[in-house]
VOGU-3710 file (C-alpha; in Angstrom, 3 decimals, decimal comma):
1> maqirltnsr> 6,723/-11,600/22,295  10,216/-11,510/21,056  12,752/-9,438/22,650  14,544/-7,139/20,535  17,911/-6,305/21,278  20,150/-3,334/19,317  23,510/-1,871/19,591  22,812/1,991/21,003  25,583/4,340/19,152  24,948/6,181/22,227
11> trtkqdftpi> 25,847/3,979/24,809  28,319/1,603/22,713  26,463/-1,307/24,152  23,989/-3,859/22,806  21,216/-3,591/25,091  17,022/-4,795/25,740  14,810/-2,697/23,478  12,260/-1,308/25,704  9,704/1,047/24,242  8,605/4,469/26,304
21> dpgnvrvyac> 5,041/3,742/25,201  4,731/-0,119/23,872  1,275/1,398/22,014  3,224/4,078/20,213  6,899/3,217/19,508  8,335/6,298/17,826  11,231/6,200/15,304  12,842/9,060/13,236  15,389/8,398/10,276  17,130/11,097/8,470
31> gptvydrahl> 16,015/11,728/4,961  17,426/12,675/1,434  18,152/15,936/0,705  15,817/16,241/-2,602  18,059/17,591/-5,482  18,673/14,360/-7,390  18,632/10,839/-7,539  19,024/8,590/-4,824  22,180/6,511/-5,019  22,869/3,372/-3,952
41> gnarpvvvfd> 24,851/4,774/-0,529  21,256/6,293/0,119  19,360/3,413/-0,135  21,233/1,218/2,352  19,573/3,059/5,369  16,566/2,801/3,743  16,283/-1,054/3,485  17,985/-1,642/7,322  15,994/0,775/8,758  12,778/-0,654/6,751
51> vlfrllrhvy> 13,610/-4,019/8,005  13,558/-2,046/11,625  10,275/-0,918/10,689  8,905/-4,036/9,703  10,018/-6,063/13,147  8,725/-3,181/15,279  5,542/-3,876/13,536  5,430/-7,370/13,500  6,295/-7,071/17,580  4,403/-4,466/18,639
61> gadavtyvrn> 1,330/-4,436/16,154  1,292/-2,677/12,612  -1,092/0,626/14,125  1,747/0,680/17,167  4,663/2,127/15,413  5,159/5,644/14,401  8,483/6,147/12,057  9,423/9,603/10,424  11,366/10,106/8,166  11,972/13,805/6,444
71> ftdvddkina> 12,781/14,973/3,326  15,348/18,476/3,161  13,790/20,532/0,831  15,408/23,783/1,837  19,293/23,634/1,278  22,224/25,035/-0,940  22,883/21,975/-3,256  19,123/22,744/-4,273  19,977/25,857/-4,332  22,467/25,435/-6,795
81> raaqtgrpir> 20,963/23,040/-8,952  18,158/25,548/-9,681  20,479/28,365/-10,189  22,594/25,542/-12,689  18,912/24,942/-14,111  16,867/27,810/-14,204  14,082/26,013/-12,600  11,931/26,752/-9,458  13,021/25,086/-6,439  9,747/23,280/-5,627
91> eiteetigwy> 9,543/22,122/-9,046  13,205/20,507/-8,842  12,045/19,286/-4,946  8,679/17,199/-6,253  10,471/15,846/-9,068  13,075/14,072/-6,735  10,964/13,483/-4,017  8,485/11,404/-6,919  12,009/9,639/-8,335  13,074/9,072/-4,395
101> hqdmdalgal> 9,271/7,402/-3,965  9,583/5,536/-7,111  13,284/3,910/-6,951  12,809/3,115/-2,808  9,482/1,679/-3,661  11,306/-0,590/-6,164  13,802/-1,645/-3,423  10,408/-2,679/-1,457  10,716/-0,256/1,376  7,565/0,387/3,069
111> rpthepratd> 6,719/4,373/3,107  6,720/5,745/6,748  4,383/6,996/8,690  4,963/10,643/8,201  7,197/12,279/5,600  7,882/15,672/6,390  9,124/18,552/4,483  11,415/20,587/5,816  9,661/23,927/4,710  6,005/22,857/6,333
121> yiaqmiamie> 8,002/23,139/9,596  9,748/26,237/9,594  7,490/27,701/12,070  8,260/25,088/14,458  12,074/25,537/13,765  11,784/29,257/14,436  10,166/28,830/18,057  12,907/26,166/18,763  15,593/28,729/18,117  13,661/31,712/20,047
131> tliaqgqaya> 13,741/29,174/22,876  17,358/28,339/22,508  18,326/32,017/22,596  16,186/33,005/25,600  18,102/30,328/27,422  21,654/31,809/26,735  22,326/29,182/24,010  22,146/30,526/21,182  22,807/34,198/20,151  21,902/36,400/17,206
141> aeghvlfevr> 25,011/38,058/15,125  24,913/39,454/11,628  21,624/37,899/10,728  22,723/34,498/11,577  21,692/32,440/14,719  24,437/30,300/15,775  23,996/27,564/18,830  26,915/28,200/21,289  28,706/24,812/21,550  30,873/24,798/24,649
151> kfpdygqlsg> 27,510/25,862/27,177  26,739/22,378/25,964  28,790/20,312/28,851  27,666/16,646/27,039  28,514/17,780/23,233  30,745/14,737/21,825  29,213/12,167/23,848  27,365/10,567/20,728  30,940/10,718/18,471  33,083/10,045/21,527
161> rslddmiaga> 35,211/12,886/21,113  36,545/16,080/22,296  35,608/19,682/21,570  39,270/20,244/20,521  39,611/16,811/18,758  36,528/17,801/16,646  38,232/21,291/16,124  41,321/20,061/14,746  39,604/17,308/12,319  36,300/18,583/11,172
171> rvevapfkrd> 36,475/21,239/8,330  34,167/23,803/10,403  33,251/26,980/8,747  35,346/30,260/10,235  33,522/33,509/10,155  34,104/36,661/12,250  30,648/36,437/13,516  31,493/33,189/15,904  32,214/33,019/19,325  33,780/29,817/18,497
181> pmdfvlwkps> 34,835/27,864/15,726  32,442/24,822/16,706  29,134/26,909/16,764  26,865/25,734/14,597  24,254/27,611/12,301  20,806/27,739/13,254  19,529/30,218/11,101  21,416/32,005/8,216  20,521/35,064/5,700  18,857/34,763/2,347
191> tgdqpgwdsp> 19,501/36,776/-0,582  16,637/37,982/-2,891  17,229/34,765/-5,203  17,586/32,511/-2,477  14,676/30,964/-0,236  13,677/32,611/2,587  11,141/33,289/5,432  10,361/36,070/7,964  12,143/35,886/11,473  12,936/37,847/14,427
201> wgrgrpgwhi> 16,356/38,103/12,829  15,091/39,101/9,301  14,661/37,062/5,965  16,463/34,254/5,986  16,205/30,183/6,134  17,406/27,651/8,685  20,512/25,917/9,183  20,377/21,925/8,259  20,215/20,444/11,405  17,478/22,575/13,291
211> ecsamsaell> 14,849/21,070/10,916  15,086/17,226/12,371  14,959/18,697/15,847  11,864/20,687/15,284  10,026/17,878/12,910  11,110/14,962/15,456  9,596/16,909/18,607  6,526/18,006/16,883  5,632/14,450/15,317  7,123/12,204/17,935
221> gevfdihagg> 7,720/14,067/21,135  10,385/15,835/22,707  11,847/12,185/23,812  11,350/9,365/21,670  12,336/5,434/21,153  14,829/5,386/18,498  16,831/7,850/16,117  18,268/5,970/13,142  20,580/7,191/10,143  24,209/6,699/8,205
231> idlqfphhen> 27,564/6,749/10,630  28,176/9,674/7,749  25,499/11,807/10,157  26,515/11,006/13,507  29,089/13,716/13,362  28,295/16,852/13,203  24,611/16,262/12,153  23,693/13,702/14,815  25,328/15,676/17,443  24,490/19,059/16,858
241> eiaqsrcahd> 20,366/17,602/16,887  21,213/15,920/20,436  22,660/19,223/21,892  19,893/21,738/20,158  17,185/19,574/21,200  18,101/18,809/24,626  18,516/22,135/25,368  15,550/23,471/23,948  13,250/21,344/25,805  15,447/20,112/29,018
251> tevmanvwlh> 15,836/16,866/28,639  18,535/14,290/29,383  18,244/12,837/26,012  16,823/13,353/22,660  16,203/9,394/21,748  16,900/6,682/24,001  18,409/4,402/21,053  21,089/5,561/18,376  21,174/3,123/15,271  24,152/3,877/12,674
261> nemllvegrk> 24,486/1,800/9,105  28,205/1,968/8,385  29,083/2,899/4,791  29,240/1,291/1,375  31,705/0,286/-0,669  31,755/-0,739/-4,512  34,145/-3,934/-5,260  35,932/-2,736/-2,028  36,475/1,057/-2,973  34,523/3,880/-1,502
271> mskslgnfft> 32,058/4,592/-4,143  33,172/7,935/-6,034  32,350/10,042/-9,638  36,177/10,150/-9,935  36,793/5,945/-9,641  33,998/5,852/-12,125  32,387/3,636/-9,729  29,121/5,698/-8,757  25,775/4,855/-9,555  22,164/5,593/-8,453
281> vrdlldqgip> 19,423/3,164/-7,388  17,469/3,767/-10,846  21,073/3,465/-12,939  20,780/-0,426/-11,593  17,286/-0,912/-12,154  17,587/0,497/-15,705  19,911/-2,162/-16,280  17,265/-4,663/-15,773  18,647/-5,392/-11,932  15,132/-6,229/-10,079
291> geviryvllm> 14,841/-3,954/-7,194  14,566/-7,025/-5,093  18,006/-8,360/-5,731  19,672/-5,062/-5,208  17,479/-5,110/-1,579  19,116/-8,627/-1,224  22,464/-7,813/-1,393  21,934/-4,699/0,488  20,583/-6,817/3,730  23,404/-9,465/3,188
301> thyrkpmdwt> 25,747/-7,690/5,287  24,961/-6,501/8,967  24,502/-3,296/9,251  26,856/-2,003/11,216  29,685/-3,747/9,083  30,585/-1,853/5,835  28,850/-3,294/3,032  30,569/-4,272/-0,149  28,706/-4,214/-3,352  30,275/-6,757/-5,571
311> qdklreatrt> 28,855/-8,556/-9,186  29,848/-11,981/-7,260  26,966/-10,723/-4,731  24,770/-9,496/-7,390  24,897/-13,320/-8,999  24,496/-14,852/-5,098  21,784/-13,037/-4,556  19,757/-13,478/-8,010  20,361/-17,281/-7,376  18,907/-17,117/-4,025
321> ldslyeavge> 16,035/-15,728/-4,984  15,585/-17,990/-7,826  15,215/-20,657/-5,979  13,407/-19,092/-2,655  10,803/-18,193/-5,322  10,681/-21,961/-6,848  10,345/-22,667/-3,131  7,529/-20,374/-2,509  5,924/-21,084/-5,650  2,173/-19,622/-6,345
331> valddsapvd> 1,361/-18,992/-2,709  -0,285/-15,800/-1,642  1,319/-13,965/1,471  -1,389/-15,072/4,554  -0,766/-12,358/7,156  -2,139/-15,330/9,464  0,395/-17,530/8,662  3,200/-18,282/11,545  6,378/-16,396/10,773  9,676/-18,550/11,639
341> eavvealadd> 11,169/-18,314/14,893  14,489/-18,413/13,394  14,354/-15,520/11,112  12,327/-13,369/14,339  15,251/-14,493/16,406  17,735/-13,021/13,649  16,322/-9,831/13,329  15,524/-9,514/17,057  19,458/-9,684/17,265  20,173/-6,374/16,749
351> lnssaalhal> 19,063/-6,513/12,806  21,034/-9,329/12,512  19,719/-9,797/8,585  22,356/-11,954/6,839  21,288/-14,686/9,706  17,838/-14,152/9,021  18,470/-14,581/5,075  20,187/-17,635/6,080  17,150/-18,842/8,147  15,080/-18,351/5,210
361> irlaeaikpa> 16,933/-20,179/2,744  17,090/-23,180/5,512  13,469/-23,156/5,473  13,137/-23,324/1,540  15,666/-25,893/1,341  13,107/-28,103/3,221  10,410/-27,519/1,136  10,015/-29,770/-2,505  9,143/-27,960/-5,378  6,494/-30,832/-6,448
371> ddsasgeram> 5,376/-31,793/-2,707  1,934/-30,547/-3,042  1,500/-31,491/0,708  3,947/-28,483/1,806  1,319/-25,234/1,669  1,719/-24,693/5,232  5,450/-24,505/4,857  5,458/-22,449/1,851  2,561/-19,714/3,757  5,805/-19,669/6,796
381> lkrsadllgl> 8,058/-19,207/4,238  6,284/-16,539/2,228  5,564/-14,432/5,694  8,987/-15,165/7,088  10,274/-13,408/3,983  7,818/-10,724/3,795  9,145/-9,748/7,526  12,581/-8,691/5,502  10,522/-6,950/2,219  11,298/-10,428/0,259
391> lpmtasewrk> 9,033/-12,270/-1,614  6,173/-9,916/-2,647  4,970/-11,790/-5,800  4,442/-15,360/-7,111  7,370/-17,585/-8,803  5,671/-17,346/-11,687  5,545/-13,498/-11,722  9,115/-13,363/-10,660  9,786/-15,525/-13,331  8,331/-13,157/-16,065
401> lraghvdlea> 10,386/-10,059/-14,382  13,241/-11,586/-14,801  13,055/-12,414/-18,284  12,195/-9,077/-19,113  10,637/-8,626/-22,674  11,654/-12,269/-23,531  9,333/-14,687/-23,576  10,716/-17,929/-22,122  7,419/-19,464/-22,286  7,770/-19,279/-26,369
411> laermralre> 11,314/-20,190/-26,359  10,589/-23,315/-24,136  7,495/-24,130/-26,603  10,145/-23,863/-29,840  12,022/-26,197/-27,938  9,426/-28,720/-27,571  8,328/-28,560/-30,951  12,513/-29,258/-32,220  12,476/-32,308/-29,499  9,049/-33,748/-30,791
421> aakqskdfsq> 10,659/-33,801/-34,428  13,966/-34,868/-33,383  12,068/-37,660/-31,704  10,727/-38,734/-35,324  14,171/-37,816/-37,395  16,515/-39,146/-34,962  18,662/-36,321/-35,753  18,978/-34,893/-32,021  21,503/-31,475/-33,288  19,107/-28,742/-33,836
431> vdafrsalva> 17,822/-29,492/-30,335  21,166/-29,710/-28,846  22,360/-26,423/-30,743  19,448/-24,563/-29,350  20,008/-25,946/-26,197  23,565/-24,475/-26,359  22,255/-21,149/-27,301  19,905/-20,803/-24,400  23,038/-21,996/-22,393  24,851/-19,511/-23,527
441> agvevrmspg> 22,501/-16,697/-23,021  21,716/-17,701/-19,507  19,174/-19,134/-19,300  19,032/-22,814/-17,107  17,390/-25,479/-19,451  15,504/-28,459/-17,176  14,402/-31,369/-19,497  12,670/-34,171/-18,496  10,416/-36,906/-19,970  7,480/-34,619/-18,529
451> gielmpgpsm> 8,236/-31,798/-20,396  11,003/-28,344/-20,572  11,304/-25,868/-18,555  13,654/-22,678/-18,819  14,756/-20,684/-15,940  16,434/-17,219/-16,192  20,056/-17,931/-14,323  21,811/-15,054/-12,525  23,888/-13,442/-15,463  20,782/-13,884/-18,479
461> dadklgalt> 21,245/-12,027/-21,401  18,182/-10,881/-22,630  19,797/-9,376/-25,874  21,401/-12,903/-26,411  17,793/-14,609/-25,802  15,814/-11,924/-28,063  18,251/-13,325/-31,145  16,863/-16,589/-30,788  13,271/-15,511/-31,201
//
């Protein structure tokens, strides 16, 4: 069994991962607020922690891992979208969850074991808030309930900040009903046009932070193995989760290991609508970029480093996947096939996906495409790639996907006919011209005495090819 080592944000060290119960490894990741399409930055933690899920299943068994990722379906952003569009909140959240599933499925992400919706756990949130009030850790004021931060001495340990630094560097809501600016909302009142539930403090709705504490406790227990999310959630969201969970349950920790992925850049700049470099996963898919290419680019950088999305990486990922599929050929996934030890070792070393990709490439380079005796090596490549969520289809299926609506085989057949005619006339000018047009459209033309094969290149232009048909 491979020894997994993870960098724990709580201890700031890389350490051996030892599950509380190897028969039920428990992981929680913060999911999306469902009011709009997921952007590329939202996709990075999904892909990163999908690889973690796959690794844990590989090491401990497919039935021995419980992975929870929530949907925040009660939030002021959702309320604002409903007011803006005039649509019912439930209709918006249902549609957005459907979009999210479609887009993350396209990236090859496995569905978590549980995907709880916040609105299904209101009773658990109210019960946790009542416990915190009874313990003197929270207080009610003007229809609100707030967590009293200064009564939790360990506040700030995860992010490594003091309370005074947090107040100076954070935008905190100043309200007359707060005893301290850092106190955060557990429950707030709802107006007639806002979603609300009856509670001991009046009709209202939960604050953002309490939902993850309530749902993780209900589905994974008061203390579980791994809590994951983007670095932007470390403070205040995760810091607040820890405070309210530890106080409500009287535990030393909420989760034994905290994992945080770094932020995403686009061509070296922060993704922003004002800079014109903001795009959703659906935007990329609609441009004809395969989800597997997006996934590969996201895995090229270690999760703890800022990830820069560039056109160069997009082309590199496409070229590499072309060669990996050429090596794997038409073999189907065989769960009994061995996994390359170098891939497992790389992922076990703090999810080093970039090293794991290099191991896959080395494995593929050792396979000669025409070697019929390499079926075992192809099966290993396929199985190893599956640990990264890659190569889910056959080489012919990949080529068809890459070609889009263009029939490359029909173009290849046309070129074969031109070549046969040229052999008779001794005039190869039409063959050369057609070949040049294909190359200009981003197609790799492979000509040999045995035949002609067309391969989509990383910058293939389907519109130019369409004009050749």
